[in-house]
C-alpha positions as CSV (number, residue, x, y, z in Angstrom):
1,M,0.0,0.0,0.0
2,N,2.9,2.3,0.8
3,L,4.4,1.5,-2.6
4,I,1.2,2.6,-4.3
5,L,1.2,5.8,-2.3
6,N,4.8,6.4,-3.1
7,G,4.2,5.8,-6.7
8,I,1.3,8.3,-6.8
9,E,3.4,10.8,-4.9
10,K,6.3,10.5,-7.4
11,L,3.9,10.9,-10.2
12,L,2.6,14.1,-8.8
13,A,6.1,15.4,-8.0
14,N,7.1,14.7,-11.6
15,Q,4.2,16.6,-12.9
16,V,5.2,19.5,-10.7
17,I,8.8,19.3,-12.0
18,L,7.5,19.1,-15.6
19,A,5.3,22.1,-15.1
20,E,8.3,24.1,-13.7
21,T,10.7,23.1,-16.4
22,A,8.5,23.9,-19.3
23,K,9.7,27.0,-21.2
24,D,6.5,27.8,-22.8
25,L,3.9,29.6,-20.7
26,S,1.2,27.6,-22.4
27,E,2.9,24.4,-21.3
28,K,3.0,25.7,-17.7
29,S,-0.7,26.2,-17.7
30,R,-1.2,22.6,-18.6
31,I,-1.7,20.3,-15.7
32,L,-1.1,17.0,-17.5
33,G,1.1,16.7,-20.5
34,F,1.1,13.5,-22.4
35,D,4.7,13.2,-23.3
36,M,7.0,10.3,-23.5
37,Q,8.3,10.5,-19.9
38,L,4.7,10.5,-18.5
39,L,3.7,7.5,-20.5
40,L,6.9,5.7,-19.5
41,Q,6.3,6.4,-15.8
42,L,2.7,5.4,-16.1
43,G,3.7,2.1,-17.7
44,I,6.3,1.5,-14.9
45,H,3.7,2.3,-12.3
46,I,1.2,-0.1,-13.8
47,I,3.8,-2.9,-13.9
48,T,4.8,-2.1,-10.4
49,V,1.2,-2.3,-9.2
50,L,0.7,-5.6,-11.0
51,L,3.9,-7.0,-9.5
52,L,2.8,-5.7,-6.1
53,F,-0.6,-7.5,-6.5
54,A,1.1,-10.7,-7.6
55,I,3.6,-10.7,-4.7
56,L,0.9,-9.8,-2.2
57,G,-1.3,-12.5,-3.7
58,K,1.4,-15.1,-3.4
59,F,2.5,-14.3,0.1
60,L,-0.6,-12.8,1.7
61,L,-3.6,-14.2,-0.2
62,N,-2.7,-17.9,0.1
63,P,-2.1,-17.7,3.9
64,V,-5.4,-15.8,4.3
65,K,-7.1,-18.4,2.2
66,D,-5.6,-21.2,4.3
67,I,-6.7,-19.5,7.5
68,L,-10.2,-19.0,6.1
69,T,-10.3,-22.6,4.9
70,K,-9.1,-23.9,8.3
71,R,-11.7,-21.6,10.1
72,K,-14.4,-22.8,7.7
73,Q,-13.5,-26.5,8.4
74,G,-13.4,-25.8,12.2
75,I,-16.8,-24.3,12.0
76,A,-18.1,-27.3,10.0
77,D,-16.5,-29.7,12.4
78,E,-18.0,-27.8,15.4
79,Y,-21.4,-27.9,13.6
80,E,-21.1,-31.6,13.1
81,K,-20.1,-32.1,16.7
82,I,-23.1,-30.1,17.9
83,K,-25.4,-31.9,15.5
84,T,-24.1,-35.3,16.8
85,E,-24.5,-34.2,20.4
86,M,-28.0,-32.9,19.7
87,E,-28.9,-36.3,18.2
88,T,-27.4,-38.0,21.2
89,A,-29.3,-35.7,23.6
90,N,-32.6,-36.3,21.7
91,A,-32.0,-40.0,21.9
92,L,-31.3,-39.8,25.6
93,K,-34.4,-37.6,26.1
94,T,-36.6,-40.1,24.2
95,G,-35.1,-42.9,26.2
96,Y,-35.7,-41.1,29.5
97,E,-39.3,-40.2,28.4
98,L,-39.9,-43.9,27.7
99,K,-38.4,-44.9,31.0
100,I,-40.6,-42.3,32.8
101,A,-43.7,-43.6,31.0
102,D,-42.8,-47.2,32.0
103,V,-42.2,-46.2,35.6
104,K,-45.6,-44.3,35.6
105,K,-47.3,-47.4,34.1
106,E,-45.7,-49.6,36.7
107,A,-46.7,-47.2,39.5
108,D,-50.3,-47.2,38.2
109,Q,-50.2,-51.0,38.1
110,I,-48.9,-51.2,41.6
111,L,-51.5,-48.8,42.9
112,S,-54.2,-50.7,41.0
113,D,-53.0,-54.0,42.5
114,A,-52.8,-52.5,45.9
115,R,-56.4,-51.2,45.6
116,Q,-57.6,-54.6,44.5
117,A,-55.8,-56.3,47.3
118,A,-57.2,-53.8,49.8
119,L,-60.7,-54.5,48.4
120,V,-60.2,-58.2,48.7
121,Q,-58.8,-57.8,52.2
122,E,-61.7,-55.6,53.1
123,G,-64.2,-58.2,51.9
124,K,-62.4,-60.9,53.8
125,I,-62.3,-58.9,57.0
126,I,-66.0,-58.0,56.6
127,H,-66.8,-61.7,55.9
128,E,-64.8,-62.8,59.0
129,A,-66.5,-60.1,61.1
130,K,-69.9,-61.3,60.0
131,Q,-69.0,-64.9,60.8
132,E,-67.7,-63.9,64.2
133,A,-70.8,-61.9,64.8
134,E,-72.9,-64.9,63.9
135,R,-70.9,-67.1,66.2
136,I,-71.2,-64.6,69.0
137,H,-75.0,-64.3,68.3
138,T,-75.4,-68.1,68.2
139,R,-73.4,-68.5,71.5
140,A,-75.5,-65.8,73.1
141,Q,-78.7,-67.4,71.9
142,L,-77.5,-70.8,73.3
143,A,-76.6,-69.1,76.6
144,I,-79.9,-67.4,76.7
145,E,-81.7,-70.7,76.0
146,R,-79.6,-72.4,78.7
147,E,-80.4,-69.6,81.2
148,K,-84.1,-69.9,80.3
149,E,-84.0,-73.6,80.8
150,Q,-82.1,-73.2,84.0
151,A,-84.6,-70.6,85.2
152,R,-87.5,-72.9,84.3
153,E,-85.9,-75.8,86.2
154,D,-85.3,-73.6,89.2
155,I,-88.9,-72.3,89.1
156,R,-90.2,-75.8,88.7
157,K,-88.2,-77.0,91.7
158,E,-89.3,-74.0,93.7
159,I,-92.9,-74.7,92.8
160,I,-92.5,-78.3,93.7
161,E,-91.1,-77.4,97.0
162,V,-93.8,-74.8,97.7
163,A,-96.5,-77.1,96.6
164,T,-95.1,-79.9,98.6
165,M,-94.9,-77.8,101.7
166,M,-98.5,-76.5,101.1
167,A,-99.8,-79.9,100.3
168,S,-98.1,-81.4,103.3
169,K,-99.5,-78.8,105.6
170,F,-102.9,-79.0,104.0
171,V,-102.9,-82.8,104.0
172,A,-101.5,-83.0,107.5
173,T,-104.4,-81.0,108.8
174,S,-107.3,-82.4,106.9
175,M,-106.6,-85.8,105.4
176,S,-105.6,-89.2,106.2
177,E,-102.3,-90.8,105.3
178,S,-103.5,-92.8,102.3
179,A,-105.6,-90.0,100.9
180,R,-102.5,-87.7,101.2
181,N,-100.3,-90.1,99.3
182,E,-102.9,-90.5,96.5
183,L,-103.3,-86.7,96.2
184,F,-99.6,-86.1,96.3
185,E,-99.0,-88.6,93.5
186,K,-101.7,-87.1,91.4
187,A,-100.4,-83.6,91.8
188,L,-96.9,-84.6,91.1
189,N,-97.9,-86.4,87.9
190,E,-99.9,-83.4,86.7
191,M,-97.2,-80.9,87.7
192,G,-94.4,-83.0,86.2
193,E,-96.1,-83.3,82.8
194,D,-96.9,-79.5,82.6
195,T,-93.4,-78.5,83.7
196,W,-91.7,-80.8,81.2
197,L,-93.9,-79.7,78.4
198,N,-93.0,-76.0,78.9
C-alpha cells in the first residue's frame, strides 16, 4: 500500500517538475502533459502495481485463504459435533421419556393391584367379622336358652317345694295318710307333665 502511495506521490512530483521546467507559458498552464516521460512512468507504475498484487497474492492471499479454509473447516466440524451431540441428547431424552412412561405405568399398576388387594382384604375382613358376629350371636342365643332352661328348672323346683310344703300342711291338717299319698302322687304327675312340656 505504501508502494502505491509512493508511486502516486512520485507521479505528482514529476508533474510539478515538468510544469516548472516547461519553457513555454502555455505548457506551464497545462496540468497533464502526455509526453513520453509520462507514458513511460505510467507504464512503470502499472507494472509495479501488478507486480505488487502478484507478490501480495502469493505471500498474503494464500495464507489468508488457508486461515479462512481452516476456520471454515473448524466451524463445519463444530457444527457436526453439535449436531451429533443434539442427536445423542434427543435419543437420551426419548429414552428417559420412555423410562418415565414405563415407571408411571408400573406405579399405576402397583396402585391398582394395591387397591384390588385392599378391596379383597376388606371383603375378607367384613366376611370374617360377620361370621364372628354370627358365632357370638349363636353362642349368646344358646346361653340365653340355657339360662331360660335353668330358670324354668329352678322355678319348677321352687314350685314343687312350695306345693309340697303347702300340700303337706294341708294334708296334715285335713286328710288321712292314704288320701294324702294319693293326692300327692296325682299332683306330682300333673305338675311334672306341665313342667316338662314347657
